[in-house]
NUVO-869810 format. One record per residue (C-alpha): residue in one letter; x negated, y negated, z negated. Coordinates in Angstrom, 2 decimals, decimal comma. Each point is the difference from the previous one (the first is absolute). Layout:
BEGIN
["a" [X Y Z]]
...
***
This chain:
BEGIN
["m" [-48,87 -9,94 45,09]]
["e" [2,07 -2,64 1,76]]
["v" [2,71 0,92 2,46]]
["r" [0,77 -2,75 2,46]]
["g" [2,42 -0,57 2,85]]
["v" [0,52 2,85 2,42]]
["d" [-2,49 2,26 -1,83]]
["r" [2,82 1,20 -2,21]]
["y" [1,88 1,36 3,02]]
["q" [-2,83 1,65 1,92]]
["p" [0,06 3,81 -0,29]]
["e" [-3,74 0,22 0,67]]
["k" [-0,58 -1,87 -3,29]]
["l" [1,83 2,62 -2,05]]
["a" [-3,04 2,13 -0,91]]
["v" [-1,92 -3,04 -1,26]]
["l" [2,98 -1,22 -1,98]]
["e" [0,62 3,44 -1,52]]
["r" [-3,64 0,26 -1,04]]
["n" [0,12 -3,38 -1,72]]
["l" [3,29 0,90 -1,68]]
["e" [-1,61 3,18 -1,35]]
["e" [-2,84 -2,10 -1,41]]
["q" [2,45 -2,39 -1,64]]
["i" [1,86 2,86 -1,64]]
["t" [-3,20 1,44 -1,46]]
["g" [-1,15 -3,44 -1,10]]
["t" [-3,05 -0,29 2,24]]
["a" [1,56 -2,83 2,03]]
["k" [1,93 -3,08 -1,06]]
["y" [3,74 0,55 -0,11]]
["s" [1,98 -1,60 2,82]]
["l" [3,71 0,44 0,59]]
["d" [-0,50 -1,14 3,61]]
["v" [-1,97 3,14 0,86]]
["a" [2,63 2,37 -1,41]]
["t" [2,72 -1,97 1,77]]
["a" [-1,85 0,26 3,30]]
["v" [-0,45 3,77 -0,41]]
["f" [3,67 0,51 -0,84]]
["r" [1,09 -2,07 2,99]]
["l" [-2,18 2,07 2,31]]
["y" [1,58 3,12 -1,49]]
["q" [3,35 -1,50 0,95]]
["l" [-1,19 -0,18 3,59]]
["q" [-1,59 3,46 -0,09]]
["p" [1,88 2,17 -2,52]]
["s" [-1,79 3,14 1,17]]
["v" [-3,36 -1,24 -1,33]]
["a" [1,30 -1,09 -3,41]]
["r" [-2,04 1,49 -2,84]]
["k" [2,44 0,70 -2,81]]
["e" [-2,68 0,54 -2,62]]
["l" [-1,57 -3,38 0,81]]
["i" [3,42 -1,64 -0,05]]
["a" [0,70 1,43 -3,47]]
["r" [-3,32 -1,21 -1,38]]
["a" [0,45 -3,43 1,59]]
["l" [3,42 -0,28 -1,65]]
["l" [-1,51 0,91 -3,37]]
["k" [-2,67 -2,63 0,48]]
["a" [2,69 -2,55 0,84]]
["l" [2,05 1,08 -3,01]]
["s" [-3,02 -0,59 -2,22]]
["q" [0,16 -3,69 1,00]]
["m" [3,30 -0,49 -1,88]]
["p" [1,54 -2,46 -0,73]]
["q" [-1,03 -1,03 3,53]]
["q" [2,39 1,23 2,69]]
["d" [-2,56 1,87 2,12]]
["y" [1,79 3,33 -0,37]]
["r" [3,33 -1,50 1,09]]
["i" [-1,63 -1,47 3,11]]
["l" [-1,58 3,30 1,02]]
["i" [2,90 2,32 -0,73]]
["h" [2,28 -2,02 2,29]]
["l" [-2,39 0,68 2,88]]
["l" [0,43 3,76 -0,22]]
["p" [2,64 1,95 1,93]]
["e" [2,43 2,00 -2,14]]
["r" [-1,43 3,28 1,29]]
["l" [-3,40 -0,71 -1,55]]
["v" [1,50 -1,33 -3,22]]
["a" [1,85 3,29 -0,46]]
["e" [-3,08 2,19 0,49]]
["e" [-2,63 1,01 -2,55]]
["p" [-2,22 -1,37 -1,37]]
["v" [1,61 -3,35 0,85]]
["s" [3,36 0,91 -1,57]]
["s" [-1,63 0,68 -3,38]]
["v" [-1,64 -3,43 0,03]]
["v" [3,34 -1,59 0,90]]
["l" [1,58 1,70 -3,02]]
["l" [-2,80 -1,33 -2,21]]
["a" [0,60 -3,51 1,28]]
["q" [3,74 0,25 -0,62]]
["h" [-0,59 0,97 -3,62]]
["l" [-2,56 -2,75 -0,51]]
["e" [2,10 -2,72 1,59]]
["a" [2,97 1,06 -2,13]]
["c" [-2,22 0,03 -3,13]]
["n" [0,76 3,67 -0,58]]
["l" [-3,50 0,42 -1,33]]
["q" [0,30 3,43 -1,59]]
["d" [1,49 1,33 3,25]]
["f" [-2,80 -1,71 1,90]]
["w" [-2,74 1,73 -2,00]]
["a" [1,81 3,31 0,21]]
["a" [0,21 -0,35 3,80]]
["t" [-3,75 -0,61 0,31]]
["g" [-0,44 3,73 -0,49]]
["s" [1,54 0,72 3,38]]
["c" [-2,63 -2,05 1,84]]
["k" [-3,01 0,22 -2,30]]
["d" [-2,27 1,09 2,88]]
["t" [0,85 -3,14 1,96]]
["i" [-0,36 -2,20 -3,09]]
["s" [-3,43 1,50 -0,72]]
["k" [-1,17 -1,44 3,32]]
["v" [1,00 -3,55 -0,97]]
["p" [-2,51 -1,00 -2,69]]
["g" [1,39 -2,23 -2,74]]
["f" [3,65 0,52 0,92]]
["q" [1,24 0,98 -3,46]]
["d" [-1,96 -2,78 -1,72]]
["a" [1,44 -2,53 2,45]]
["i" [3,53 1,22 -0,76]]
["r" [-0,65 -0,26 -3,73]]
["n" [-1,19 -3,58 0,48]]
["y" [3,22 -0,76 1,87]]
["v" [2,07 1,56 -2,80]]
["l" [-1,88 -2,06 -2,59]]
["h" [0,58 -3,14 2,07]]
["s" [3,72 0,76 0,25]]
["l" [0,23 0,65 -3,74]]
["s" [-1,80 -3,24 -0,85]]
["i" [2,53 -2,12 1,90]]
["t" [3,04 1,95 -1,18]]
["f" [-0,41 1,05 -3,63]]
["q" [-1,21 -1,46 -3,27]]
["r" [-0,10 3,34 -1,80]]
["v" [-0,24 3,64 1,05]]
["s" [-0,44 3,17 -2,02]]
["l" [-3,28 1,89 0,15]]
["r" [1,76 3,18 1,08]]
["v" [1,83 -1,69 2,87]]
["l" [-3,14 -1,80 1,11]]
["g" [-1,93 3,26 0,08]]
["d" [2,75 1,64 2,05]]
["w" [0,21 -2,90 2,46]]
["l" [-3,75 0,02 0,52]]
["k" [-0,41 3,78 -0,25]]
["l" [-2,85 -0,34 -2,47]]
["d" [-0,81 2,22 -2,94]]
["s" [-0,45 -1,50 -3,47]]
["s" [-3,76 -0,44 0,30]]
["a" [0,15 -1,71 3,41]]
["l" [2,89 -2,19 -1,14]]
["q" [-1,89 -1,16 -3,08]]
["q" [-3,01 -0,88 2,16]]
["l" [2,18 -1,99 2,38]]
["l" [1,63 -1,89 -2,88]]
["a" [-3,42 -0,78 -1,46]]
["d" [-0,93 -1,58 3,33]]
["k" [3,35 -1,82 0,18]]
["a" [-0,53 -1,46 -3,49]]
["k" [-2,26 -2,57 1,66]]
["a" [3,03 -1,19 1,97]]
["g" [2,19 -0,29 -3,08]]
["w" [1,66 3,44 -0,10]]
["k" [0,56 1,11 -3,62]]
["v" [0,97 3,33 -1,53]]
["q" [2,32 -0,20 -2,99]]
["g" [0,75 3,49 -1,25]]
["e" [1,64 1,89 2,86]]
["v" [0,72 -3,15 2,02]]
["v" [-2,15 -1,94 2,45]]
["c" [0,58 -3,76 -0,02]]
["l" [-0,74 -1,74 3,29]]
["p" [-1,08 -3,64 0,20]]
["l" [2,77 -2,44 0,81]]
["n" [0,02 -1,68 3,38]]
["a" [2,36 -1,96 2,23]]
["f" [1,48 3,21 1,41]]
["n" [0,70 2,15 -3,06]]
["t" [1,31 -2,83 -2,14]]
["a" [3,70 -0,80 0,08]]
["v" [0,70 -3,59 0,97]]
["q" [2,93 -1,57 -1,76]]
["k" [2,05 -1,96 2,46]]
["r" [1,48 -3,23 -1,20]]
["k" [3,73 -0,15 0,42]]
["a" [1,27 -3,04 1,78]]
["d" [1,90 -2,38 -2,26]]
["l" [3,61 0,27 1,07]]
["i" [2,25 -3,04 -0,31]]
["s" [3,71 0,62 -0,16]]
["f" [2,40 -1,95 2,19]]
["e" [1,73 -1,27 -3,13]]
["a" [-3,22 -1,67 -1,10]]
["v" [-0,37 -2,00 3,23]]
["a" [3,68 -0,60 0,70]]
["p" [0,06 -3,45 -1,69]]
["v" [-2,94 -1,13 2,12]]
["v" [1,67 1,24 3,18]]
["k" [3,27 -1,73 -0,90]]
["s" [-1,84 -3,23 -0,72]]
["s" [-1,82 0,16 3,33]]
["v" [3,24 0,62 1,87]]
["a" [1,76 -2,87 -1,78]]
["t" [-2,68 -2,51 0,89]]
["a" [-0,42 1,17 3,62]]
***
């Protein structure tokens, strides 16, 4: 669904926009940040009609787009009153943990909003994909135990994931997972500039001054 011009500010469009946003969250419509933004802006104009449950699910959907900044865009459109109320506040806490890379705290906090998460199909898988992306551009090696904790996967599920990742160059060596090298997780050695002391050039300077 495309949102154009003044449509995003017309209260009579809210029901249509909310319906499309619901479809996006469940995966039956193509995801569009513009629709969520339009709904949140209309909630700004009419706080009394704001649906907190829909807001929470929309934020989860936006969070699942990480590393895109969709969540940041939407959360700044909400008044503090709504941010502080459940179930929105639980989603905000999740986002804070995820953005700070406190992954074990993030997974622990999912328990407080599991009902909301259950209504956003694919959310946990999307977060795991984001974590894997972040790992791949940050680390060259990570222990199996830590990886399982960061992804909240049991041994069987972790082994299956690593079998799939083997096609992309991930290798298991004992209790350590070796990630393929890339331009982001490889240290670049900077060349030091060759420094020339004043004493080395002093004769040249004196010569130039003498002949000037």
